[in-house]
N, C-alpha and C positions, 0 to 999 in steps of 0.2 A: 313159750316159757312165761308163764303168768303167775306161778305159785312161788313167791319169794319176796325179798326186800327190794324195793324200788329206790334207786339213787340216780341222781342227775350228775352228768360228768362235770359240769362246772362246779357243782358243789363238792363233788369228790376231790377235785383239784385243792380246794381250800382246806378240806379236812385232812387229806393224806400229805399234802406238802409236794406232791409229784405234779409238776406242771405239765400241761399239754399245749402245744402250738404246732406250727407248720413243720417244724423239725421232729414232731412226734412227742411222746412222753419222756420226760428226763427227770431224775431224781436220785436220792440216796438209795442204795440197794435195800436197806433196812425199811425204807418206806415203800419200795416198789413190792408189795406183797402180792402173792398169787391173786387175791380178791381185786386189788387195784388194777393189776395188768389185764385180768379177765375183763373187768368193767370196761376199761378203755377200748379194748378190742371189740366187745359187744357194741359200743357206741359207734365205732368205726364201720362195723358190719351193718348195723341198723341204718346208718346214713347212706351207705352204698345201696341198701335195699330201696330206700325211699327215692334215691335218685335213679333207680332202674338200672343199676350197674352190676348187680349181682343177682343170680338166680339159683335156686335150689338144685343141687347136684353138681354145681361148678365148685372150683377149688380156690383156696388161698394159699400162696406160697409163703412159707415161713423159713427164715434163716437167722444166723446170728454171728457175732464175733467171738473172740477167744477169751472173754472175761470169765471169772470164776462163777458168776451169777447168771450167765447167759442161758445155760441149759435149763435152768428152773423156770426162767421167765419165758423161754420158748414153749415150755410146757403149758403154762398159764394161757399164753396166746392160743396155742393149738387146742386147748380144752375149750375155750370160747368159740373158736371157728367150728369145732365138732358139735358142740352143744347146739349151736344155731342151725345145724343141718348142712353144713358144707364139708367138702373134702379138704383134709389138711395135707398139703404137699411139703414134706419136710426136706428143705434143700441143704440142710446141715450148716456148717460153718463156711462162710464164703464172703466176698466183698459186697458191700452195699450196692454199687452199680451193677454187679453181676445178677443179684436178685431182682433189682428193678428192671434190668434189661429182660430178664426171663418172663417177668410179669407183663411187660409190654408187648413181647413177641407172642405170647400165649393168651393175651387179652384177659389177665387175671389180676387181682389185687395182691399185694404183698405186705408182709410184715417183717421187718428186719429188727432184731434185738441187738442193740449196740448203743454204747454211750460215746462212740467216736473217740475223740482224744482226751476226754476228761478221766480222772483217776478211776481206779478200779473199785473204789467203794460207791461208785455211782454206775448207772446204766440207763438205758432208754429203749424205746420202740419206736421206729420210724416206719410210718405206714405209706403206701403208694397206691393210687387207683390203677386200673387197667392201662391208662394212657399216661401215667406218670405221677409225679408228687402231688400230695395235697396242697392246695393253695389256701389263701386267706379265707375266701368264702366257705370252702370245705371245713376249715378249722372251726369257724364259728358255728356251723351246722352241727359238727360232731359234739361240740361242748354243749349244745342244747338237748342233746339225747337223754332221755330217761331210760335206764336199763334196769332189768329185773335180775336180782342175784338169787339163785335157787336156795331155799333152806336147807341146810345140812351139808352144803358143797364145801364150806370153809370152816375152819376151827376158830376158836376165840382170838387167835393172832393174824387172822386173815390169810392163812395158808391152807391148801387143800386137805380136807379131812381124810381123804383116801388118795394114794398114788395116782398120778395121771401120766400117761406115757405118750410119746409121739410115734408115728409109724416110721418104718425104715427110711434111712436117708436116700434121696435120689440125687445123683451126681450131675444130672444133666444141665442144671443151671449154671454150675461152675465151668463145665465142659463148654457149653455154648458161649460163654464169656470169652474164654481163651480162643476159641474157633473164630469169634468175631474178628479178632485182630490178625490171626494167622491167615484167614481167607482174604482179608483186605489188602494188607501190605505184601510187598513182593517178597518172595522167598528169598532169603539171603541178604535182604536190604540193609541189615546192620553187620554184615560180614566184616571182620577185622576189628570191630570196636570192643574195647575192653570195658565191661561195666561192672561195678560193685553194687550188690543188692543188700541193703541193710534190711535184715528180716524183722528183727526184734519180735514183737508179739503181734504184728500186723497179720490180720486174718487173710490178706491176699498175698502173703509172701511166696507161697508156691506158685501162684497164679502168675505173679510178676516174673519169676525165673523162667517158668514154661515158655511165656510169651517172647521174652527177650532172646532166649536161647533158641526158640523155634524160628525166629527172624535172623539167626546167624550170629548174633553176639557171643562173645566169650564172657560168661557170667561168673562171678566169684560171690558166693553166698557169704554174709557177714553178720555177726552180732545176733544170732538166733538166741531167743529167750522163752523159756517156759512160763515165766512170771510175766504178768501184764505190765507194759511200759507205756505211760500216757504220753505219746509223741503228738505234740501240738505243732503243726507246720507253720503257724503265725508266731509261735513263741517257743523256739527250739531250745531244748535243755543245753547248758553249757558243755555237758559231757558228751552229747551228740555231735555238737559243733566241733569239739575237740577230735572225736572219733573220725569224722570225715576228713579233716585235715591228715590225721595219722595214716588212715587207710590210702589216701591219695599218694602220699609219700612213699609208702611201703610198696604198693603195687603198681603205680604208674597208670592208673585208669583213665580212661576218656571221660567218664562220668560215674557218679554214684547215685543210686536212686533208692527211694524208700516210700513209704506212705504213712499215714496215721493209722489208728487202731482198726477202723472198718475199711480201709483202703479206698477211700473215695477222695482223698487229697494227697497230692504228690509231693515228695521232698526230693529236690534234685541238686547235687553238687557238681561243680565243674571239674576240670582235670586237676586243679589245685586243691580240691576239697572245699572250695568256697561255696556255700549254699546260695542258690539263686531264688530270689524272692518269688512267691507265688504269682504276684501280679505281673512280674516280668516273665516268668514261665508261661503265663497266660497269653502275653503278646506274641512270643515266639511260636507257640503252639498255633495260634490263630493265623499268623503269617504263613506257616507251613502248610496249613490246610486251605489257604487261599480265601480266607473270610472276606466278604464285602460288607458285613455288619458285624460289630462286636458289642456286646453288653457287658458292663462290669459296675460293680457297686461304687459309691463315691469314695470309699476308703482306698480304692486302688491307685496305683502310681499314674501320674499324668502323662507319663511318656506314651501312654495308649493314644492320646490325641496328637502329641507333639512329634510322633515317630512318622506320621503321614502314610501309613501302609494300608489304611483301610478307609473305604468310601464313607462309612457311617459309624458313628460310636454313640452309644447310649449310656447313661448313668443312672443307677436305681439306689433304693435303700439296700442295707446289708441283708443278705440272706438269699438262698437259693430260690425261694418262691418269687422274690422280687425280681431276680435276674430271669426267671422263666417268663414272667409277665412281660418284662422288657423284650425278651426274645420273640415273644408272640406279637408284639407291637412291631418289632422290625419285619417280621415275615408279612405282616398286614401291610406294611408299607412298601412291599414289593422286593425287599432283599432276597437274594437266592441262597447264599451261604451264610447262615447266621450261627454265631457261636457266643458263648458267655463264659465268663470266668469269675473267680473270686479271689480276694487276697490271700486266702489260704491255699491257693493253686487249683482247687477243684474246677474242672473244665466241663462245660455242658454243651452238648451239640443238638442244635435245634433243627437242623437240615440234613438230609441224606447227602453224603459226599461220594461223588462218582469219579472213578479214575480207571482208565483202561478196561472198561467193561465191568468192573468191580463196583460194589456199593457198600459203604459204610453206613449203616442205619443211624438215623438220629437217635441220640441217647440224652435227652434233656433233664439229666440229673448229674450231680457232681461224679467225676470219673478221674483217677489217677493214672491209668495205664496209658491212655491216649497221649497226654503230655510227655510221659516217659519217652514213648516212640517218637513223637513229632519233634521233640527238642533235639534228639540225637540226629534224626534224619535231616533237620535243618543244618546241623553242623557239617554233615556229609555233603549235602547240596551246595553249600556255599564254601566247602573246603575250609572251614574255620573251626578253631577250638571253641567250646562252649564259652569260655571266658571272653573270646573275641566276638561272639554273638551279642553277649550282654554289652560289651563296650560300644558296639556299633549303634546302640539305641541312645536316644537322648539322656544324658546323664542326670536323671532324677532318681534319688535313692530313698527308699522307704524302709522303716523299721517299725516292729510293733511288739508290745508285751502286754502283760495284764497283770492285775492284782487278783489273786484268788481268795475265795471265801469272803468276798465283799457283798453285803446284801444288795440284792437287785433294786429294792425300793430305795435305798439310801443313795445309790449311784444315779438312778433316774431322777431323784428329788434334786440331787445337786446339779445335774445337767439342766433340768428345768429352771431352776433358780437363775442360771446364767442369762436367760433371756426374759423370764417371766416372774422373777421374784417380786413379791409385793413390796419388798423393802429396797428402795433405791440404794441405801447404804450397802446391803448385801450384794446386790447386782454389781455395783461400782467396785466393790472390794474383790469380786471374782475377776473383773476385767483388768484390775490393777495388778493382779497376781501374774496373769499372763503377759501384760505390757512389760512388767519388770523383768520377765524371764526372756521374752522374744521380741520385744519391741511393738511398734504400732500395728493395730490390726487393720487390715484391708477389707475383710469381709467375714461374715459368719454365716454358715449354712447349717440349718437345723433339719436337714432331710432325714437324717439318722443319727441321733446324738448330737453333738456339737462339733463342727469342722470348722476351725479357725484358720483362716489365710492371712498371713502377716505381710506388711509392705515389702519385707525382704524376700517374698515368695515361698518362704517357709510354710509348712501346714502342720497343725496339730488336730487330730481327730480323736475325740473321747466318746466312748459309748458304752452302754451296759450290754452285756452279752444277753442274747435271747434265749439261751439254753443252759446256762450255768450261773452260779453266783459269782461272776467274774466281772471286773471293771477293766475294759480294754482301751489301749491307747495306740494310735498309729500316727507316725511322724514322717514327713517328706522334707528332703533338703538336697543341697547341691552336692552333697558328699555323704558317703556312708557313715563316716566318723560322726558328722554332724547329726544325721538322723538318729544315730544310737544315743548321742549325748542328749539330744532333745527329749528321746524317750525316757532316759533315766531322770532328767528334771521333772518331767511330767509325772512319772510315777511317785516322785517325791511329794509332789503336790497332791496327787490323788490319795497318797497314804495318810496325809494330814486330814483328810475328810472322813476317816473311818469313825 
């Protein structure tokens, strides 16, 4: 493909406004033209070729979520794969971890079209190599790729000049994902448990119900939606919080489960409909799996270390690529059962888990189904309600929220000023704001954003989102009420910085 216009991926990022990182490409649907999505996919494929990871005649698996724009973008991705000389495996709509697992099992790269939890006017493309997620070095190399866009392929608005179609959908990837759990966990292991499944517009809503039902649970589908609902497991909408409470009271569930849009992050409510924070879900899941090493970002609840359940714990910057690097470090250090999780609840499995002659293969990318199963199994094994499992852990409470439509450059500039402002007056003013709100500062950690620990042992962590124009806040305190109160105070401070 030499006859055409040459563009560089890093230059196209600035030109289009569609950012590219280790979470893939993300942007407004209006900016994610066929041309942009085609170019990014070419860059990804060319990088794999240079790294010797892709050969002519092999395939690339493509899937997507349930957004209105996903089908069009999948066709742009598939067109780039086809034009570069590779087979397009159309896996249809399915969870991100299902597509990634299919790629790892079959040693092929994948491209998942999803914007995860962000609103429907945005979308994205998440790429994985044959052995898992792209990491920071991969990202840098992809950004350096020059790609050639054939003359006449696109119209003046960056859309295909002629229709492009995908091959027929193959259901194997989704089926394989369901089989992964039904084959490993004992038949009937969830027998007698009443579970509500909040479906909304999650792409894995049917997979979730099939697995839980297949393991013996009595599952009640709830809240199905044809329209896309941007469920963020770190900043749950008030109407969803209220719905969990209402459903718990009406049906008497043992648990209520759900996921975000692409079904790689779990949302779990206890028997009262009270949502369990993702970083607490991670601890419970890791404990049920018997992990000896657990990796989590700095934003996660400090109950991880305080609970004493794990031989080794590791802290990283926020983002699954950093958690994966931490898990690799743990494996290199001799740990046998290595897992990771994020504050959003996404659970990563770095090691094969063996039990009674069965093997649960490693899946080092965010997953939602494993936490659903493991947390309920832990309540069964300990003969405790989910609320009692949470109460058994050290009582450190976290809460998070974010400001949307907050320019990334502005949030990063403000956080940088906290420690590095040229103006001593500006820097001191920032410190004074937080001293007035929360008291004396004990330490400041700039591993990822700014994480401030106060002498009261309360924690405020502010960071710019890496994949959306959002300014995020995480707070930790001795009570849930105080963590929520702190978050509201911080959002007020952050709002004044717009």
